[in-house]
C-alpha positions as protocol buffer text, in pm:
chain_id: "A"
residue {
  index: 1
  type: MET
  ca { x: -2157 y: -4663 z: -589 }
}
residue {
  index: 2
  type: VAL
  ca { x: -2211 y: -4296 z: -671 }
}
residue {
  index: 3
  type: ILE
  ca { x: -1895 y: -4085 z: -665 }
}
residue {
  index: 4
  type: PRO
  ca { x: -1961 y: -3714 z: -611 }
}
residue {
  index: 5
  type: ILE
  ca { x: -1801 y: -3487 z: -868 }
}
residue {
  index: 6
  type: PRO
  ca { x: -1646 y: -3162 z: -741 }
}
residue {
  index: 7
  type: GLN
  ca { x: -1834 y: -2848 z: -847 }
}
residue {
  index: 8
  type: GLN
  ca { x: -1520 y: -2708 z: -1011 }
}
residue {
  index: 9
  type: VAL
  ca { x: -1494 y: -3015 z: -1235 }
}
residue {
  index: 10
  type: CYS
  ca { x: -1859 y: -2977 z: -1331 }
}
residue {
  index: 11
  type: LEU
  ca { x: -1810 y: -2610 z: -1415 }
}
residue {
  index: 12
  type: THR
  ca { x: -1505 y: -2690 z: -1626 }
}
residue {
  index: 13
  type: PHE
  ca { x: -1708 y: -2956 z: -1811 }
}
residue {
  index: 14
  type: LEU
  ca { x: -1987 y: -2706 z: -1874 }
}
residue {
  index: 15
  type: LEU
  ca { x: -1739 y: -2452 z: -2001 }
}
residue {
  index: 16
  type: LEU
  ca { x: -1602 y: -2708 z: -2245 }
}
residue {
  index: 17
  type: ILE
  ca { x: -1924 y: -2852 z: -2386 }
}
residue {
  index: 18
  type: GLY
  ca { x: -2211 y: -2638 z: -2261 }
}
residue {
  index: 19
  type: THR
  ca { x: -2145 y: -2324 z: -2458 }
}
residue {
  index: 20
  type: SER
  ca { x: -2261 y: -2210 z: -2797 }
}
residue {
  index: 21
  type: PHE
  ca { x: -2013 y: -2158 z: -3080 }
}
residue {
  index: 22
  type: GLY
  ca { x: -1817 y: -1836 z: -3021 }
}
residue {
  index: 23
  type: GLU
  ca { x: -1915 y: -1817 z: -2655 }
}
residue {
  index: 24
  type: LEU
  ca { x: -1678 y: -1894 z: -2371 }
}
residue {
  index: 25
  type: CYS
  ca { x: -1923 y: -1909 z: -2081 }
}
residue {
  index: 26
  type: PRO
  ca { x: -2233 y: -2130 z: -2054 }
}
residue {
  index: 27
  type: ASP
  ca { x: -2585 y: -1989 z: -2029 }
}
residue {
  index: 28
  type: GLY
  ca { x: -2648 y: -1819 z: -1699 }
}
residue {
  index: 29
  type: TYR
  ca { x: -2285 y: -1711 z: -1658 }
}
residue {
  index: 30
  type: PHE
  ca { x: -2119 y: -1375 z: -1717 }
}
residue {
  index: 31
  type: GLU
  ca { x: -1791 y: -1354 z: -1906 }
}
residue {
  index: 32
  type: CYS
  ca { x: -1543 y: -1116 z: -1742 }
}
residue {
  index: 33
  type: GLU
  ca { x: -1356 y: -886 z: -1975 }
}
residue {
  index: 34
  type: ASN
  ca { x: -1004 y: -968 z: -1860 }
}
residue {
  index: 35
  type: GLY
  ca { x: -981 y: -1329 z: -1970 }
}
residue {
  index: 36
  type: GLU
  ca { x: -611 y: -1343 z: -1900 }
}
residue {
  index: 37
  type: ALA
  ca { x: -692 y: -1333 z: -1528 }
}
residue {
  index: 38
  type: SER
  ca { x: -764 y: -1707 z: -1527 }
}
residue {
  index: 39
  type: ARG
  ca { x: -561 y: -2010 z: -1623 }
}
residue {
  index: 40
  type: ASN
  ca { x: -812 y: -2105 z: -1891 }
}
residue {
  index: 41
  type: GLY
  ca { x: -772 y: -1776 z: -2075 }
}
residue {
  index: 42
  type: PHE
  ca { x: -1123 y: -1666 z: -1978 }
}
residue {
  index: 43
  type: GLU
  ca { x: -1315 y: -1608 z: -1656 }
}
residue {
  index: 44
  type: CYS
  ca { x: -1681 y: -1684 z: -1590 }
}
residue {
  index: 45
  type: ILE
  ca { x: -1894 y: -1598 z: -1289 }
}
residue {
  index: 46
  type: PRO
  ca { x: -2255 y: -1693 z: -1209 }
}
residue {
  index: 47
  type: GLY
  ca { x: -2491 y: -1442 z: -1371 }
}
residue {
  index: 48
  type: GLU
  ca { x: -2651 y: -1351 z: -1038 }
}
residue {
  index: 49
  type: TRP
  ca { x: -2317 y: -1217 z: -916 }
}
residue {
  index: 50
  type: LYS
  ca { x: -2314 y: -951 z: -1185 }
}
residue {
  index: 51
  type: CYS
  ca { x: -2424 y: -601 z: -1075 }
}
residue {
  index: 52
  type: ASN
  ca { x: -2465 y: -682 z: -708 }
}
residue {
  index: 53
  type: GLY
  ca { x: -2231 y: -405 z: -594 }
}
residue {
  index: 54
  type: VAL
  ca { x: -1945 y: -644 z: -514 }
}
residue {
  index: 55
  type: ASN
  ca { x: -1658 y: -717 z: -756 }
}
residue {
  index: 56
  type: SER
  ca { x: -1662 y: -1086 z: -846 }
}
residue {
  index: 57
  type: CYS
  ca { x: -1455 y: -1070 z: -1165 }
}
residue {
  index: 58
  type: SER
  ca { x: -1088 y: -1030 z: -1086 }
}
residue {
  index: 59
  type: ASP
  ca { x: -1085 y: -718 z: -1307 }
}
residue {
  index: 60
  type: GLY
  ca { x: -1413 y: -578 z: -1165 }
}
residue {
  index: 61
  type: SER
  ca { x: -1580 y: -583 z: -1507 }
}
residue {
  index: 62
  type: ASP
  ca { x: -1904 y: -720 z: -1356 }
}
residue {
  index: 63
  type: GLU
  ca { x: -1955 y: -392 z: -1167 }
}
residue {
  index: 64
  type: THR
  ca { x: -1920 y: -121 z: -1432 }
}
residue {
  index: 65
  type: THR
  ca { x: -2146 y: 116 z: -1621 }
}
residue {
  index: 66
  type: LYS
  ca { x: -2084 y: -99 z: -1928 }
}
residue {
  index: 67
  type: ALA
  ca { x: -2229 y: -405 z: -1755 }
}
residue {
  index: 68
  type: CYS
  ca { x: -2484 y: -240 z: -1524 }
}
residue {
  index: 69
  type: GLY
  ca { x: -2616 y: 63 z: -1714 }
}
residue {
  index: 70
  type: THR
  ca { x: -2498 y: 421 z: -1764 }
}
residue {
  index: 71
  type: ASN
  ca { x: -2609 y: 520 z: -1414 }
}
residue {
  index: 72
  type: CYS
  ca { x: -2557 y: 174 z: -1263 }
}
residue {
  index: 73
  type: GLU
  ca { x: -2935 y: 140 z: -1258 }
}
residue {
  index: 74
  type: ASP
  ca { x: -2910 y: -237 z: -1291 }
}
residue {
  index: 75
  type: VAL
  ca { x: -2724 y: -277 z: -963 }
}
residue {
  index: 76
  type: ARG
  ca { x: -2944 y: -460 z: -715 }
}
residue {
  index: 77
  type: TRP
  ca { x: -3062 y: -250 z: -421 }
}
residue {
  index: 78
  type: GLY
  ca { x: -2965 y: 64 z: -612 }
}
residue {
  index: 79
  type: GLY
  ca { x: -2635 y: 170 z: -762 }
}
residue {
  index: 80
  type: PHE
  ca { x: -2408 y: 473 z: -789 }
}
residue {
  index: 81
  type: ALA
  ca { x: -2187 y: 543 z: -1090 }
}
residue {
  index: 82
  type: CYS
  ca { x: -1833 y: 647 z: -1002 }
}
residue {
  index: 83
  type: SER
  ca { x: -1661 y: 894 z: -1232 }
}
residue {
  index: 84
  type: ASP
  ca { x: -1427 y: 622 z: -1357 }
}
residue {
  index: 85
  type: GLY
  ca { x: -1717 y: 395 z: -1462 }
}
residue {
  index: 86
  type: GLN
  ca { x: -1712 y: 171 z: -1155 }
}
residue {
  index: 87
  type: CYS
  ca { x: -2048 y: 80 z: -995 }
}
residue {
  index: 88
  type: ILE
  ca { x: -2100 y: 63 z: -620 }
}
residue {
  index: 89
  type: ARG
  ca { x: -2405 y: 20 z: -401 }
}
residue {
  index: 90
  type: ALA
  ca { x: -2584 y: 351 z: -356 }
}
residue {
  index: 91
  type: LYS
  ca { x: -2591 y: 315 z: 22 }
}
residue {
  index: 92
  type: LYS
  ca { x: -2210 y: 339 z: 27 }
}
residue {
  index: 93
  type: LYS
  ca { x: -2222 y: 687 z: -123 }
}
residue {
  index: 94
  type: CYS
  ca { x: -2153 y: 975 z: 119 }
}
residue {
  index: 95
  type: ASN
  ca { x: -2058 y: 766 z: 421 }
}
residue {
  index: 96
  type: GLY
  ca { x: -1719 y: 930 z: 475 }
}
residue {
  index: 97
  type: PHE
  ca { x: -1522 y: 634 z: 337 }
}
residue {
  index: 98
  type: LYS
  ca { x: -1401 y: 609 z: -22 }
}
residue {
  index: 99
  type: THR
  ca { x: -1561 y: 314 z: -200 }
}
residue {
  index: 100
  type: CYS
  ca { x: -1508 y: 430 z: -558 }
}
residue {
  index: 101
  type: SER
  ca { x: -1143 y: 376 z: -643 }
}
residue {
  index: 102
  type: ASP
  ca { x: -1130 y: 739 z: -761 }
}
residue {
  index: 103
  type: GLY
  ca { x: -1309 y: 868 z: -449 }
}
residue {
  index: 104
  type: SER
  ca { x: -1591 y: 1024 z: -652 }
}
residue {
  index: 105
  type: ASP
  ca { x: -1853 y: 891 z: -407 }
}
residue {
  index: 106
  type: GLU
  ca { x: -1719 y: 1120 z: -132 }
}
residue {
  index: 107
  type: THR
  ca { x: -1699 y: 1467 z: -284 }
}
residue {
  index: 108
  type: THR
  ca { x: -1878 y: 1797 z: -225 }
}
residue {
  index: 109
  type: GLU
  ca { x: -2029 y: 1762 z: -572 }
}
residue {
  index: 110
  type: VAL
  ca { x: -2211 y: 1449 z: -460 }
}
residue {
  index: 111
  type: CYS
  ca { x: -2244 y: 1499 z: -83 }
}
residue {
  index: 112
  type: GLY
  ca { x: -2316 y: 1873 z: -57 }
}
residue {
  index: 113
  type: ALA
  ca { x: -2102 y: 2186 z: -49 }
}
residue {
  index: 114
  type: ASN
  ca { x: -2019 y: 2125 z: 317 }
}
residue {
  index: 115
  type: CYS
  ca { x: -2048 y: 1745 z: 305 }
}
residue {
  index: 116
  type: GLU
  ca { x: -2383 y: 1784 z: 482 }
}
residue {
  index: 117
  type: LYS
  ca { x: -2525 y: 1473 z: 315 }
}
residue {
  index: 118
  type: VAL
  ca { x: -2269 y: 1247 z: 481 }
}
residue {
  index: 119
  type: LYS
  ca { x: -2439 y: 1037 z: 746 }
}
residue {
  index: 120
  type: GLY
  ca { x: -2301 y: 1116 z: 1091 }
}
residue {
  index: 121
  type: GLY
  ca { x: -2122 y: 1429 z: 973 }
}
residue {
  index: 122
  type: ALA
  ca { x: -1795 y: 1472 z: 788 }
}
residue {
  index: 123
  type: PHE
  ca { x: -1476 y: 1674 z: 767 }
}
residue {
  index: 124
  type: LEU
  ca { x: -1441 y: 1884 z: 453 }
}
residue {
  index: 125
  type: CYS
  ca { x: -1094 y: 1840 z: 303 }
}
residue {
  index: 126
  type: SER
  ca { x: -935 y: 2133 z: 121 }
}
residue {
  index: 127
  type: ASN
  ca { x: -957 y: 1940 z: -207 }
}
residue {
  index: 128
  type: GLY
  ca { x: -1336 y: 1895 z: -176 }
}
residue {
  index: 129
  type: GLN
  ca { x: -1319 y: 1540 z: -44 }
}
residue {
  index: 130
  type: CYS
  ca { x: -1556 y: 1436 z: 238 }
}
residue {
  index: 131
  type: LEU
  ca { x: -1394 y: 1237 z: 519 }
}
residue {
  index: 132
  type: SER
  ca { x: -1536 y: 1061 z: 822 }
}
residue {
  index: 133
  type: PRO
  ca { x: -1442 y: 1272 z: 1128 }
}
residue {
  index: 134
  type: MET
  ca { x: -1293 y: 965 z: 1296 }
}
residue {
  index: 135
  type: TYR
  ca { x: -998 y: 994 z: 1056 }
}
residue {
  index: 136
  type: LYS
  ca { x: -927 y: 1361 z: 1127 }
}
residue {
  index: 137
  type: CYS
  ca { x: -600 y: 1414 z: 1317 }
}
residue {
  index: 138
  type: ASP
  ca { x: -538 y: 1040 z: 1351 }
}
residue {
  index: 139
  type: GLY
  ca { x: -199 y: 1032 z: 1181 }
}
residue {
  index: 140
  type: GLY
  ca { x: -322 y: 745 z: 965 }
}
residue {
  index: 141
  type: THR
  ca { x: -344 y: 675 z: 595 }
}
residue {
  index: 142
  type: LEU
  ca { x: -723 y: 671 z: 534 }
}
residue {
  index: 143
  type: ASP
  ca { x: -723 y: 1047 z: 510 }
}
residue {
  index: 144
  type: CYS
  ca { x: -781 y: 1341 z: 281 }
}
residue {
  index: 145
  type: ASP
  ca { x: -575 y: 1283 z: -30 }
}
residue {
  index: 146
  type: ASP
  ca { x: -418 y: 1626 z: 23 }
}
residue {
  index: 147
  type: LYS
  ca { x: -358 y: 1551 z: 396 }
}
residue {
  index: 148
  type: SER
  ca { x: -549 y: 1866 z: 493 }
}
residue {
  index: 149
  type: ASP
  ca { x: -697 y: 1675 z: 790 }
}
residue {
  index: 150
  type: GLU
  ca { x: -349 y: 1634 z: 940 }
}
residue {
  index: 151
  type: THR
  ca { x: -223 y: 1991 z: 979 }
}
residue {
  index: 152
  type: THR
  ca { x: -151 y: 2230 z: 1265 }
}
residue {
  index: 153
  type: GLU
  ca { x: -440 y: 2443 z: 1142 }
}
residue {
  index: 154
  type: VAL
  ca { x: -681 y: 2158 z: 1211 }
}
residue {
  index: 155
  type: CYS
  ca { x: -505 y: 1962 z: 1487 }
}
residue {
  index: 156
  type: GLY
  ca { x: -357 y: 2244 z: 1697 }
}
residue {
  index: 157
  type: ALA
  ca { x: -40 y: 2452 z: 1671 }
}
residue {
  index: 158
  type: ASP
  ca { x: 160 y: 2171 z: 1834 }
}
residue {
  index: 159
  type: CYS
  ca { x: -62 y: 1894 z: 1697 }
}
residue {
  index: 160
  type: GLU
  ca { x: -196 y: 1857 z: 2051 }
}
residue {
  index: 161
  type: LEU
  ca { x: -538 y: 1753 z: 1919 }
}
residue {
  index: 162
  type: MET
  ca { x: -398 y: 1442 z: 1752 }
}
residue {
  index: 163
  type: THR
  ca { x: -580 y: 1122 z: 1850 }
}
residue {
  index: 164
  type: GLY
  ca { x: -382 y: 856 z: 1669 }
}
residue {
  index: 165
  type: GLY
  ca { x: -718 y: 691 z: 1604 }
}
residue {
  index: 166
  type: ASN
  ca { x: -766 y: 632 z: 1979 }
}
residue {
  index: 167
  type: PHE
  ca { x: -1019 y: 872 z: 2127 }
}
residue {
  index: 168
  type: ARG
  ca { x: -998 y: 729 z: 2481 }
}
residue {
  index: 169
  type: ASN
  ca { x: -619 y: 738 z: 2497 }
}
residue {
  index: 170
  type: PRO
  ca { x: -505 y: 989 z: 2234 }
}
residue {
  index: 171
  type: VAL
  ca { x: -157 y: 945 z: 2088 }
}
residue {
  index: 172
  type: PRO
  ca { x: 63 y: 1256 z: 2112 }
}
residue {
  index: 173
  type: GLY
  ca { x: 138 y: 1440 z: 1790 }
}
residue {
  index: 174
  type: PHE
  ca { x: 445 y: 1605 z: 1643 }
}
residue {
  index: 175
  type: ALA
  ca { x: 435 y: 1923 z: 1436 }
}
residue {
  index: 176
  type: CYS
  ca { x: 650 y: 1914 z: 1123 }
}
residue {
  index: 177
  type: SER
  ca { x: 820 y: 2234 z: 1012 }
}
residue {
  index: 178
  type: ASP
  ca { x: 582 y: 2261 z: 717 }
}
residue {
  index: 179
  type: GLY
  ca { x: 270 y: 2241 z: 937 }
}
residue {
  index: 180
  type: GLN
  ca { x: 195 y: 1873 z: 882 }
}
residue {
  index: 181
  type: CYS
  ca { x: 103 y: 1661 z: 1187 }
}
residue {
  index: 182
  type: ILE
  ca { x: 232 y: 1309 z: 1246 }
}
residue {
  index: 183
  type: LYS
  ca { x: 228 y: 1068 z: 1539 }
}
residue {
  index: 184
  type: ALA
  ca { x: 504 y: 1152 z: 1787 }
}
residue {
  index: 185
  type: ASP
  ca { x: 606 y: 784 z: 1784 }
}
residue {
  index: 186
  type: ASN
  ca { x: 710 y: 827 z: 1421 }
}
residue {
  index: 187
  type: LYS
  ca { x: 963 y: 1096 z: 1511 }
}
residue {
  index: 188
  type: CYS
  ca { x: 1327 y: 985 z: 1478 }
}
residue {
  index: 189
  type: ASP
  ca { x: 1233 y: 634 z: 1363 }
}
residue {
  index: 190
  type: GLY
  ca { x: 1449 y: 631 z: 1052 }
}
residue {
  index: 191
  type: SER
  ca { x: 1167 y: 698 z: 812 }
}
residue {
  index: 192
  type: GLU
  ca { x: 1071 y: 1045 z: 696 }
}
residue {
  index: 193
  type: ASP
  ca { x: 703 y: 1083 z: 783 }
}
residue {
  index: 194
  type: CYS
  ca { x: 702 y: 1463 z: 753 }
}
residue {
  index: 195
  type: SER
  ca { x: 697 y: 1553 z: 385 }
}
residue {
  index: 196
  type: ASP
  ca { x: 983 y: 1797 z: 454 }
}
residue {
  index: 197
  type: GLY
  ca { x: 1186 y: 1540 z: 654 }
}
residue {
  index: 198
  type: SER
  ca { x: 1184 y: 1755 z: 967 }
}
residue {
  index: 199
  type: ASP
  ca { x: 1109 y: 1452 z: 1188 }
}
residue {
  index: 200
  type: GLU
  ca { x: 1445 y: 1293 z: 1105 }
}
residue {
  index: 201
  type: THR
  ca { x: 1711 y: 1558 z: 1164 }
}
residue {
  index: 202
  type: THR
  ca { x: 2019 y: 1551 z: 1386 }
}
residue {
  index: 203
  type: GLU
  ca { x: 1896 y: 1876 z: 1543 }
}
residue {
  index: 204
  type: LEU
  ca { x: 1585 y: 1694 z: 1663 }
}
residue {
  index: 205
  type: CYS
  ca { x: 1717 y: 1343 z: 1719 }
}
residue {
  index: 206
  type: GLY
  ca { x: 2072 y: 1425 z: 1833 }
}
residue {
  index: 207
  type: ALA
  ca { x: 2400 y: 1412 z: 1646 }
}
residue {
  index: 208
  type: ASN
  ca { x: 2422 y: 1042 z: 1729 }
}
residue {
  index: 209
  type: CYS
  ca { x: 2049 y: 985 z: 1761 }
}
residue {
  index: 210
  type: GLU
  ca { x: 2099 y: 992 z: 2139 }
}
residue {
  index: 211
  type: ASN
  ca { x: 1778 y: 1183 z: 2194 }
}
residue {
  index: 212
  type: VAL
  ca { x: 1568 y: 877 z: 2114 }
}
residue {
  index: 213
  type: GLU
  ca { x: 1615 y: 534 z: 2270 }
}
residue {
  index: 214
  type: GLY
  ca { x: 1679 y: 235 z: 2044 }
}
residue {
  index: 215
  type: ARG
  ca { x: 1812 y: 432 z: 1746 }
}
residue {
  index: 216
  type: PHE
  ca { x: 2130 y: 394 z: 1536 }
}
residue {
  index: 217
  type: ALA
  ca { x: 2308 y: 693 z: 1390 }
}
residue {
  index: 218
  type: CYS
  ca { x: 2389 y: 651 z: 1020 }
}
residue {
  index: 219
  type: SER
  ca { x: 2710 y: 813 z: 896 }
}
residue {
  index: 220
  type: ASN
  ca { x: 2501 y: 1071 z: 710 }
}
residue {
  index: 221
  type: GLY
  ca { x: 2316 y: 1178 z: 1027 }
}
residue {
  index: 222
  type: GLN
  ca { x: 2001 y: 977 z: 956 }
}
residue {
  index: 223
  type: CYS
  ca { x: 1846 y: 791 z: 1250 }
}
residue {
  index: 224
  type: ILE
  ca { x: 1709 y: 439 z: 1210 }
}
residue {
  index: 225
  type: ARG
  ca { x: 1577 y: 175 z: 1446 }
}
residue {
  index: 226
  type: GLU
  ca { x: 1852 y: -47 z: 1589 }
}
residue {
  index: 227
  type: SER
  ca { x: 1633 y: -347 z: 1503 }
}
residue {
  index: 228
  type: LEU
  ca { x: 1700 y: -274 z: 1135 }
}
residue {
  index: 229
  type: LEU
  ca { x: 2077 y: -308 z: 1170 }
}
residue {
  index: 230
  type: CYS
  ca { x: 2261 y: -584 z: 986 }
}
residue {
  index: 231
  type: LYS
  ca { x: 1973 y: -726 z: 788 }
}
residue {
  index: 232
  type: GLY
  ca { x: 2168 y: -743 z: 464 }
}
residue {
  index: 233
  type: VAL
  ca { x: 1952 y: -467 z: 318 }
}
residue {
  index: 234
  type: LYS
  ca { x: 2037 y: -96 z: 338 }
}
residue {
  index: 235
  type: THR
  ca { x: 1814 y: 113 z: 561 }
}
residue {
  index: 236
  type: CYS
  ca { x: 2051 y: 407 z: 599 }
}
residue {
  index: 237
  type: SER
  ca { x: 2048 y: 582 z: 264 }
}
residue {
  index: 238
  type: ASP
  ca { x: 2430 y: 573 z: 269 }
}
residue {
  index: 239
  type: GLY
  ca { x: 2437 y: 201 z: 360 }
}
residue {
  index: 240
  type: SER
  ca { x: 2633 y: 260 z: 682 }
}
residue {
  index: 241
  type: ASP
  ca { x: 2407 y: 16 z: 870 }
}
residue {
  index: 242
  type: GLU
  ca { x: 2529 y: -273 z: 652 }
}
residue {
  index: 243
  type: THR
  ca { x: 2908 y: -270 z: 673 }
}
residue {
  index: 244
  type: THR
  ca { x: 3177 y: -500 z: 812 }
}
residue {
  index: 245
  type: GLU
  ca { x: 3255 y: -228 z: 1065 }
}
residue {
  index: 246
  type: VAL
  ca { x: 2906 y: -261 z: 1211 }
}
residue {
  index: 247
  type: CYS
  ca { x: 2816 y: -621 z: 1128 }
}
residue {
  index: 248
  type: GLY
  ca { x: 3148 y: -803 z: 1177 }
}
residue {
  index: 249
  type: ALA
  ca { x: 3454 y: -861 z: 961 }
}
residue {
  index: 250
  type: ASN
  ca { x: 3275 y: -1138 z: 773 }
}
residue {
  index: 251
  type: CYS
  ca { x: 2926 y: -993 z: 815 }
}
residue {
  index: 252
  type: GLU
  ca { x: 2861 y: -1267 z: 1068 }
}
residue {
  index: 253
  type: LYS
  ca { x: 2617 y: -1046 z: 1257 }
}
residue {
  index: 254
  type: VAL
  ca { x: 2384 y: -1024 z: 960 }
}
residue {
  index: 255
  type: THR
  ca { x: 2052 y: -1193 z: 1040 }
}
residue {
  index: 256
  type: ALA
  ca { x: 1878 y: -1288 z: 720 }
}
residue {
  index: 257
  type: THR
  ca { x: 1666 y: -1575 z: 598 }
}
residue {
  index: 258
  type: GLY
  ca { x: 1872 y: -1826 z: 406 }
}
residue {
  index: 259
  type: GLY
  ca { x: 2213 y: -1812 z: 573 }
}
residue {
  index: 260
  type: GLY
  ca { x: 2347 y: -1491 z: 724 }
}
residue {
  index: 261
  type: GLY
  ca { x: 2561 y: -1241 z: 542 }
}
residue {
  index: 262
  type: PHE
  ca { x: 2828 y: -1206 z: 272 }
}
residue {
  index: 263
  type: ALA
  ca { x: 3111 y: -953 z: 293 }
}
residue {
  index: 264
  type: CYS
  ca { x: 3162 y: -758 z: -29 }
}
residue {
  index: 265
  type: SER
  ca { x: 3518 y: -658 z: -119 }
}
residue {
  index: 266
  type: ASP
  ca { x: 3440 y: -294 z: -37 }
}
residue {
  index: 267
  type: GLY
  ca { x: 3318 y: -378 z: 315 }
}
residue {
  index: 268
  type: GLN
  ca { x: 2946 y: -378 z: 236 }
}
residue {
  index: 269
  type: CYS
  ca { x: 2731 y: -656 z: 384 }
}
residue {
  index: 270
  type: ILE
  ca { x: 2456 y: -825 z: 185 }
}
residue {
  index: 271
  type: GLN
  ca { x: 2237 y: -1129 z: 244 }
}
residue {
  index: 272
  type: ALA
  ca { x: 2431 y: -1448 z: 168 }
}
residue {
  index: 273
  type: ILE
  ca { x: 2150 y: -1580 z: -53 }
}
residue {
  index: 274
  type: ARG
  ca { x: 2215 y: -1286 z: -287 }
}
residue {
  index: 275
  type: LYS
  ca { x: 2567 y: -1407 z: -363 }
}
residue {
  index: 276
  type: CYS
  ca { x: 2602 y: -1557 z: -712 }
}
residue {
  index: 277
  type: ASP
  ca { x: 2232 y: -1520 z: -784 }
}
residue {
  index: 278
  type: GLY
  ca { x: 2285 y: -1347 z: -1117 }
}
residue {
  index: 279
  type: PHE
  ca { x: 2283 y: -991 z: -1244 }
}
residue {
  index: 280
  type: TYR
  ca { x: 1981 y: -764 z: -1262 }
}
residue {
  index: 281
  type: HIS
  ca { x: 1942 y: -630 z: -1616 }
}
residue {
  index: 282
  type: ASN
  ca { x: 1789 y: -283 z: -1608 }
}
residue {
  index: 283
  type: SER
  ca { x: 1568 y: -137 z: -1879 }
}
residue {
  index: 284
  type: ASP
  ca { x: 1843 y: 107 z: -1978 }
}
residue {
  index: 285
  type: GLY
  ca { x: 2082 y: -180 z: -2051 }
}
residue {
  index: 286
  type: SER
  ca { x: 2287 y: -137 z: -1736 }
}
residue {
  index: 287
  type: ILE
  ca { x: 2355 y: -419 z: -1491 }
}
residue {
  index: 288
  type: THR
  ca { x: 2295 y: -410 z: -1115 }
}
residue {
  index: 289
  type: THR
  ca { x: 2457 y: -633 z: -856 }
}
residue {
  index: 290
  type: ASP
  ca { x: 2384 y: -659 z: -484 }
}
residue {
  index: 291
  type: CYS
  ca { x: 2735 y: -553 z: -381 }
}
residue {
  index: 292
  type: ASP
  ca { x: 2800 y: -201 z: -506 }
}
residue {
  index: 293
  type: ASP
  ca { x: 3141 y: -317 z: -632 }
}
residue {
  index: 294
  type: GLY
  ca { x: 2999 y: -628 z: -802 }
}
residue {
  index: 295
  type: SER
  ca { x: 3211 y: -866 z: -595 }
}
residue {
  index: 296
  type: ASP
  ca { x: 2909 y: -1089 z: -521 }
}
residue {
  index: 297
  type: GLU
  ca { x: 2898 y: -1190 z: -887 }
}
residue {
  index: 298
  type: ALA
  ca { x: 3272 y: -1196 z: -960 }
}
residue {
  index: 299
  type: PRO
  ca { x: 3431 y: -1510 z: -1111 }
}
residue {
  index: 300
  type: GLU
  ca { x: 3655 y: -1555 z: -807 }
}
residue {
  index: 301
  type: THR
  ca { x: 3343 y: -1561 z: -589 }
}
residue {
  index: 302
  type: CYS
  ca { x: 3117 y: -1779 z: -800 }
}
residue {
  index: 303
  type: GLY
  ca { x: 3375 y: -2000 z: -966 }
}
């Protein structure tokens, strides 16, 4: 009876006996630079995976100018050398989407002074980056690094040209005080999306966040989603969403994985699983507990 041997076992066997002295990978394999990435202390990939424009090594060392030539000339189907030494397929250059981790494949230096070499057209960011026009005024994250595609100058004085990434049913925009544009849905949601914080003010959202449905007013005037209340983790910067006053005398309203809440001596609520779980030792030598007053790690609490 013939018992098939898994490919992984065969590869491990080859790695153990099929290599020359001083070599870690057998013939026909490429040794990745960051050996610590694997349990064996080294990482090998099939040689044909090297310089194919796709990272196969966990550290990407199979797609670099060191492995594939100064200009990535050894990359199959043509390569492009990023400024940081990464190699990508040439066809991904000037397509309006960053493929190089440093974005050097989508710049005016590579794609033309006005990004005219970008297939299908492009938006020229103020920092010289070339961006696919589909990301202009979308309120998203795949944008110009300097956010120059999300401003009142580009998207309208009231951000009325915002699309939210949906051209058929555009999402309304909101104009921040500093001229930045964000999605209107992100206004008064408890998270500062405007770089100047003008989307989360009591003037805009109401003294008690009454101007927006489903919001909780923190004691410091911040507005957060009601769904974030009593989770055992502070969302209000002053922690007023996680108190016995809001979450019950014994923090019984806290909904958290692993067993509800624990009431600190000072009235703060934390997740019960954080009680008696040990101190956090900070790099400066200080100690951090989950309760601000340390009562979650006190001898009378933990025995």
